C-alpha positions as CSV (number, residue, x, y, z in Angstrom):
1,M,0.0,-0.1,0.0
2,N,1.5,3.4,-1.0
3,Y,0.5,6.8,0.4
4,R,-2.3,7.4,-2.3
5,Q,-3.8,4.1,-1.6
6,S,-3.6,4.8,2.1
7,L,-5.7,7.9,1.8
8,D,-8.1,6.0,-0.5
9,F,-8.5,3.6,2.4
10,L,-8.7,6.1,5.2
11,F,-11.0,8.9,3.9
12,P,-14.0,6.6,3.1
13,L,-13.9,5.7,6.7
14,H,-15.7,9.0,7.3
15,R,-18.9,7.0,6.2
16,F,-18.9,5.6,9.8
17,G,-19.2,9.1,11.2
18,I,-18.7,9.6,14.9
19,K,-18.9,6.5,17.0
20,P,-17.9,7.3,20.7
21,G,-16.1,4.5,22.5
22,L,-12.7,3.2,23.3
23,D,-13.0,-0.5,22.4
24,R,-12.3,-0.2,18.7
25,V,-9.3,2.1,19.1
26,G,-8.0,-0.3,21.9
27,A,-8.1,-3.2,19.3
28,L,-6.1,-1.1,16.9
29,L,-3.5,-0.2,19.7
30,D,-3.2,-4.0,20.5
31,V,-2.2,-4.6,16.8
32,A,0.2,-1.6,16.9
33,D,2.0,-3.0,20.0
34,H,0.5,-0.6,22.6
35,P,2.2,2.6,21.4
36,H,0.0,4.7,23.7
37,K,2.2,3.4,26.6
38,R,5.3,4.8,24.9
39,L,4.6,8.4,24.3
40,G,6.9,10.0,26.9
41,M,5.2,12.8,28.9
42,V,1.7,13.3,27.6
43,I,0.0,16.7,27.6
44,H,-3.8,16.0,26.8
45,I,-5.9,18.9,25.6
46,A,-9.7,19.1,25.5
47,G,-12.1,22.1,25.1
48,T,-14.5,23.8,22.9
49,N,-12.2,26.4,21.5
50,G,-8.5,27.1,21.9
51,K,-7.3,23.5,21.7
52,G,-5.2,24.0,18.6
53,T,-3.7,27.2,19.9
54,V,-2.6,25.8,23.2
55,A,-1.3,22.6,21.5
56,A,0.8,24.5,19.0
57,A,2.2,26.8,21.7
58,L,3.2,23.8,23.9
59,A,4.6,21.7,21.2
60,S,6.7,24.6,19.9
61,M,7.9,25.4,23.5
62,F,9.0,21.8,24.2
63,T,10.7,21.6,20.8
64,A,12.5,24.9,21.6
65,A,13.7,23.5,24.9
66,G,15.4,20.5,23.1
67,Y,12.8,17.9,23.9
68,R,11.8,15.5,20.9
69,T,8.1,16.4,20.7
70,G,5.1,14.8,19.0
71,L,2.0,16.8,18.1
72,Y,-1.3,15.3,17.2
73,T,-4.1,17.6,15.9
74,S,-7.1,17.5,13.8
75,P,-8.5,18.2,11.4
76,H,-5.8,18.9,8.7
77,L,-6.2,21.9,6.3
78,V,-4.5,20.6,3.1
79,S,-2.4,17.6,3.7
80,F,-3.2,14.6,5.8
81,T,0.3,14.6,7.1
82,E,-0.3,17.8,9.0
83,R,-2.1,15.8,11.7
84,M,0.9,14.2,13.2
85,R,4.2,15.9,13.6
86,V,7.6,15.4,15.4
87,D,9.5,18.6,16.2
88,G,7.4,20.5,13.8
89,R,8.0,18.1,10.8
90,M,5.0,16.3,9.3
91,I,4.9,12.5,9.2
92,P,6.6,11.3,5.9
93,E,4.0,9.9,3.4
94,E,5.9,6.5,3.5
95,R,5.2,6.2,7.1
96,V,1.5,6.9,6.6
97,A,1.5,4.0,4.1
98,E,3.4,1.7,6.6
99,Y,1.0,2.3,9.5
100,C,-2.1,2.1,7.3
101,S,-0.9,-1.3,5.9
102,M,-0.2,-2.5,9.5
103,L,-3.7,-1.5,10.7
104,Q,-5.9,-2.1,7.5
105,D,-7.2,-5.5,8.5
106,A,-8.0,-4.5,12.1
107,V,-9.7,-1.2,10.9
108,Q,-11.9,-3.3,8.7
109,R,-12.6,-6.0,11.2
110,E,-13.5,-3.6,14.0
111,G,-15.5,-1.0,11.9
112,C,-13.2,1.7,13.0
113,T,-13.8,5.3,12.2
114,F,-11.4,7.7,10.4
115,F,-10.4,9.4,13.7
116,E,-9.8,6.1,15.5
117,A,-7.5,4.9,12.7
118,T,-5.5,8.1,12.5
119,T,-5.2,8.2,16.3
120,A,-3.6,4.7,16.4
121,M,-1.3,5.7,13.4
122,A,-0.1,8.8,15.3
123,F,0.5,7.1,18.5
124,R,2.6,4.4,16.8
125,Y,4.6,7.0,14.9
126,F,5.4,8.9,18.0
127,A,6.5,5.6,19.8
128,D,8.7,4.7,16.9
129,E,10.2,8.2,16.9
130,E,10.9,7.8,20.6
131,V,9.3,11.2,21.4
132,E,9.9,12.6,24.9
133,V,6.8,14.7,25.0
134,S,3.5,14.1,23.3
135,V,1.0,16.9,22.8
136,V,-2.4,15.3,22.1
137,E,-5.6,17.1,21.2
138,T,-8.9,15.4,21.5
139,G,-11.1,15.1,18.6
140,M,-14.5,15.7,20.2
141,G,-15.5,15.7,23.8
142,G,-13.1,13.6,26.0
143,R,-14.7,10.7,27.9
144,L,-15.2,8.5,24.7
145,D,-12.8,10.3,22.5
146,A,-10.2,8.0,20.8
147,T,-7.4,9.7,22.4
148,N,-8.6,9.0,26.0
149,V,-6.3,5.9,26.3
150,V,-3.4,8.0,27.3
151,H,-2.1,8.7,30.7
152,P,-1.4,12.4,30.8
153,R,1.0,14.3,33.1
154,Y,-0.8,17.5,32.2
155,V,-4.5,18.1,31.2
156,V,-5.4,21.4,29.6
157,I,-9.0,22.6,29.2
158,P,-9.0,26.1,27.7
159,S,-12.7,26.7,27.3
160,I,-16.2,25.2,27.5
161,G,-18.9,26.3,25.1
162,L,-22.0,24.9,23.2
163,D,-20.8,22.7,20.4
164,H,-21.4,19.3,19.2
165,T,-24.5,19.3,21.5
166,G,-26.0,16.3,19.7
167,W,-23.2,14.2,21.1
168,L,-21.9,15.8,24.2
169,G,-25.1,17.3,25.7
170,S,-27.0,20.6,25.5
171,T,-25.8,22.4,28.6
172,L,-22.4,23.6,29.7
173,D,-22.1,21.3,32.6
174,L,-22.8,18.2,30.7
175,I,-20.3,19.2,28.0
176,A,-17.7,20.0,30.5
177,A,-18.3,16.6,32.3
178,E,-17.5,14.8,29.0
179,K,-14.3,16.9,28.5
180,A,-13.2,16.7,32.1
181,A,-13.2,12.9,31.8
182,I,-9.7,13.0,30.3
183,I,-8.5,13.9,33.8
184,K,-6.7,11.0,35.4
185,E,-4.6,10.3,38.6
186,G,-1.1,11.6,38.5
187,C,-1.9,14.7,36.3
188,D,-2.1,18.4,36.9
189,V,-5.1,20.2,35.5
190,Y,-4.9,23.8,33.9
191,T,-8.0,25.6,32.8
192,A,-9.1,29.0,31.9
193,V,-12.8,28.1,32.3
194,E,-14.6,30.6,34.8
195,D,-18.3,29.9,34.2
196,P,-19.4,28.3,37.5
197,L,-21.7,25.8,35.7
198,A,-18.8,24.6,33.3
199,L,-16.1,24.8,36.1
200,Q,-17.9,22.5,38.5
201,P,-17.5,19.2,36.6
202,I,-13.9,20.0,35.9
203,T,-13.3,20.7,39.7
204,E,-15.2,17.5,40.6
205,A,-13.1,15.3,38.3
206,A,-9.9,16.8,39.5
207,L,-10.9,16.1,43.1
208,K,-12.0,12.6,42.4
209,C,-8.6,11.9,40.8
210,G,-6.5,13.8,43.3
211,A,-5.2,16.0,40.5
212,P,-4.2,19.5,41.4
213,L,-6.4,22.0,39.6
214,H,-4.8,25.2,38.4
215,R,-7.3,28.0,37.6
216,L,-5.7,30.6,35.4
217,A,-7.6,33.4,37.1
218,D,-6.4,32.3,40.6
219,E,-2.8,32.0,39.6
220,V,-1.7,34.8,37.2
221,R,-2.7,38.1,35.7
222,V,-2.8,38.3,32.0
223,D,-2.7,41.6,30.3
224,V,-2.7,42.4,26.5
225,E,-0.2,45.0,25.5
226,S,-1.0,45.4,21.8
227,E,-3.1,43.6,19.1
228,E,-2.7,43.5,15.3
229,L,-3.8,40.9,12.7
230,G,-1.1,38.2,13.0
231,E,0.6,39.4,16.3
232,L,-0.5,39.6,20.0
233,R,1.8,41.0,22.7
234,F,0.9,40.1,26.2
235,C,2.1,39.8,29.8
236,V,1.7,36.9,32.1
237,A,2.5,37.9,35.8
238,D,2.5,36.0,39.0
239,E,3.8,36.7,42.5
240,E,7.3,35.6,41.3
241,G,7.5,38.0,38.3
242,S,6.2,38.6,34.9
243,G,6.9,37.5,31.4
244,H,6.3,39.6,28.3
245,Y,5.5,37.6,25.2
246,R,4.8,38.0,21.5
247,A,2.9,35.3,19.6
248,P,1.7,35.1,15.8
249,V,-2.0,35.1,16.7
250,S,-4.8,37.6,16.1
251,G,-7.2,38.6,19.0
252,V,-7.1,39.3,22.7
253,F,-9.3,36.3,23.3
254,H,-6.2,34.1,22.7
255,A,-4.4,35.6,25.7
256,P,-5.8,33.2,28.4
257,T,-5.2,30.2,26.1
258,L,-1.6,31.3,25.5
259,A,-1.1,31.9,29.2
260,L,-2.3,28.3,30.0
261,A,0.4,27.0,27.7
262,E,3.0,29.3,29.5
263,R,1.9,28.0,32.9
264,V,2.2,24.3,31.9
265,A,5.6,25.0,30.4
266,R,7.0,26.8,33.4
267,H,5.5,24.2,35.7
268,A,7.3,21.5,33.7
269,G,10.6,23.4,34.2
270,L,11.1,25.0,30.9
271,S,13.1,28.2,30.7
272,L,11.8,31.6,30.0
273,S,13.7,31.6,26.8
274,A,12.1,28.4,25.6
275,V,8.7,29.8,26.3
276,E,9.5,32.9,24.4
277,Q,10.9,31.0,21.4
278,G,8.0,28.7,21.5
279,F,5.5,31.4,21.2
280,L,7.3,32.9,18.2
281,G,7.7,29.5,16.6
282,M,4.1,28.5,16.7
283,R,3.8,28.7,12.9
284,S,6.4,26.0,12.7
285,T,3.8,23.5,14.1
286,G,1.4,24.0,11.2
287,Y,-0.7,26.6,13.2
288,R,-2.8,28.4,10.6
289,G,-6.1,29.8,9.8
290,R,-6.7,31.8,13.0
291,L,-7.6,35.2,11.5
292,E,-4.8,34.7,9.2
293,R,-4.1,37.4,6.6
294,L,-3.6,35.7,3.1
295,S,-3.5,38.9,0.9
296,S,-3.9,42.5,0.8
297,H,-5.7,45.1,-1.2
298,P,-8.3,43.8,-0.8
299,E,-7.5,42.0,2.4
300,L,-8.3,38.3,2.5
301,V,-8.5,36.9,6.2
302,L,-9.0,33.1,6.8
303,D,-10.5,32.1,10.1
304,V,-11.2,28.4,11.1
305,S,-13.7,29.4,13.9
306,H,-16.7,27.1,13.5
307,N,-19.0,27.8,16.3
308,A,-20.6,30.9,17.8
309,D,-18.2,31.3,20.6
310,G,-15.1,31.2,18.4
311,I,-16.7,33.4,15.8
312,R,-17.7,36.0,18.5
313,G,-14.0,36.4,19.4
314,S,-13.0,36.9,15.8
315,V,-15.8,39.4,15.1
316,E,-14.6,41.3,18.2
317,V,-11.1,41.6,16.7
318,I,-12.3,42.7,13.3
319,G,-14.8,45.1,15.0
320,R,-11.9,46.9,16.7
321,M,-10.4,47.3,13.3
322,R,-13.7,48.1,11.5
323,D,-12.5,51.7,10.5
324,R,-9.9,50.3,8.3
325,Y,-12.4,48.8,5.9
326,R,-15.1,50.4,3.7
327,N,-16.9,47.1,3.2
328,I,-16.6,43.6,4.7
329,V,-17.8,40.4,2.8
330,V,-18.1,37.2,4.6
331,V,-17.6,33.9,2.8
332,L,-19.3,31.3,5.1
333,G,-19.6,27.5,5.2
334,L,-21.1,25.5,8.1
335,A,-21.6,22.0,9.1
336,D,-25.2,21.0,9.9
337,D,-24.5,20.5,13.6
338,K,-23.7,24.1,14.2
339,D,-26.1,26.8,15.4
340,A,-26.3,28.6,12.1
341,G,-28.6,31.5,13.5
342,A,-26.1,32.3,16.2
343,V,-23.2,32.2,13.8
344,I,-24.9,34.5,11.3
345,S,-25.9,36.8,14.1
346,E,-22.4,37.3,15.3
347,L,-20.9,37.7,11.8
348,G,-23.7,40.2,11.0
349,R,-22.2,42.6,13.4
350,V,-19.5,43.4,10.9
351,A,-20.6,41.8,7.6
352,G,-22.1,43.8,4.8
353,R,-22.7,40.7,2.7
354,F,-22.6,37.0,2.9
355,V,-21.4,34.6,0.2
356,T,-22.3,31.1,1.2
357,V,-20.6,27.7,0.2
358,T,-21.4,24.1,0.7
359,L,-18.6,22.5,2.7
360,P,-16.8,19.6,1.0
361,V,-18.1,17.1,3.6
362,E,-21.4,15.1,4.0
363,R,-22.5,17.3,6.9
364,G,-22.1,20.5,5.0
365,V,-25.2,22.9,5.0
366,P,-26.2,23.4,1.3
367,A,-25.1,26.9,0.2
368,E,-28.5,28.0,-0.9
369,Q,-30.1,26.9,2.4
370,L,-27.4,28.8,4.3
371,A,-28.0,31.9,2.2
372,G,-31.6,31.6,2.9
373,R,-30.8,31.6,6.7
374,C,-28.8,34.7,6.2
375,R,-31.6,36.5,4.4
376,D,-34.0,35.3,7.1
377,E,-31.8,37.2,9.6
378,G,-32.1,40.3,7.5
379,F,-28.7,40.1,5.6
380,D,-27.8,40.3,2.0
381,A,-26.6,37.0,0.9
382,V,-25.8,34.9,-2.3
383,A,-25.0,31.3,-2.7
384,S,-22.0,30.1,-4.6
385,A,-21.4,26.9,-6.5
386,S,-17.9,26.2,-5.0
387,A,-15.1,27.7,-2.9
388,A,-13.5,29.2,-5.9
389,D,-16.7,30.7,-7.1
390,A,-17.4,32.1,-3.7
391,L,-14.0,33.8,-3.8
392,G,-14.8,35.2,-7.2
393,I,-18.2,36.6,-6.1
394,A,-16.5,38.1,-3.0
395,R,-13.8,39.7,-5.0
396,A,-16.2,41.3,-7.4
397,S,-18.1,42.9,-4.4
398,V,-15.1,44.6,-2.7
399,G,-12.6,47.3,-3.4
400,V,-8.9,47.5,-2.6
401,D,-9.6,48.9,0.9
402,D,-12.2,46.2,1.8
403,L,-12.0,42.9,3.6
404,V,-13.1,39.4,2.7
405,L,-13.4,37.1,5.6
406,V,-13.5,33.4,5.0
407,T,-14.8,31.5,8.0
408,G,-17.1,28.7,9.5
409,S,-14.9,25.5,9.1
410,F,-11.5,23.9,8.9
411,Y,-12.7,22.2,5.7
412,L,-13.6,25.4,4.0
413,A,-10.2,26.9,5.1
414,G,-8.4,23.9,3.7
415,E,-10.3,24.0,0.3
416,L,-9.5,27.6,-0.1
417,L,-5.8,27.2,0.8
418,E,-5.5,24.3,-1.7
419,F,-7.2,26.4,-4.4
420,G,-5.3,29.5,-3.7
421,G,-1.9,28.1,-2.9
422,Q,-0.9,27.9,0.7
423,G,0.8,31.2,0.6
424,G,-2.2,32.9,-0.6
425,G,-0.5,34.6,-3.5
426,R,-2.9,33.3,-6.2
427,F,-6.3,34.0,-4.5
428,F,-7.2,37.2,-6.2
429,C,-5.1,37.0,-9.3
430,G,-6.8,37.3,-12.7
């Protein structure tokens, strides 16, 4: 089996959808010789928003400190190999083929999902690479997530919000309980969650496991010093001193998430220099698509926020820069498990027009249906035939001093990056 054949085998596994449970991934890990027990020090991350940001920061910090570091995240934007990295380098294609061949029979026998298969592959890769640190991001939830076979030294829960309610529950406490189930004996827990309803299950899970709980608001003060698209300067201070940092992210809402990464790194004994270098090197981990500017005149900004809470934060950033733009057009694609009304309402605070697109996945809301929802909310909206068509419509609607914001999904972001070139130089050419 070569790399192309591996992808042809893996991607159709999406047809199995989401099947919570640990038995199937356990069977795969048995075949792979129990790699989840050979991952070095594990940092396990769950939460509604901010998982990818804290994962990228921590992986970059430990790499900067000289530790051989594995990073497992999802979904990917353009290449499948983005999902599993060691010291910032993506898994080689031939290793994907090797692990897929190893697990193929077991995947078929157990009826495994795409995420279960890729999780087993990632853990085997990290074990073979003899990583010293593994930064592992949950796929969805925590309790029955395929990654919840690891025994972490640190658990990080940046935020709790209403997302995947059909699977995790319709209230903050139910969702928090699902995510807090990754807490185990022997770990320290770090969270920026402040809502009492969401915090209670995290507190209870930590107490049950005898795991020290570090609430960010209790331990440090976080101050934002400056904010631009693509750069945030902030200070994290405690009773022993303060650190002034710069990170390649957009939005003050990232500051608590980044501060969590700083706290974990410092608790683990990393130097101030490694933390500083880690923040600056976040892009080396594949961290992209968080209010990322891809081109100028007109400005094209890509944002992978995909729920109302995440989009609210992005809208607040753009709102603070609203006077820079004469007009803002939003290219929007959503999955059918999202609260479209809430997302549209948030974006409507800055959008002059919506261009909708159907996501390239089974759960994508049809573009015409999504445009209808926008019109129902009182906004001008037009449906597009494809991501490329959406960009063309948006480009025709704006001038050189305007903004096109592409948001709503990792899948849409990936499709547009693939279409326009990962550097963004070809988006508005021609």
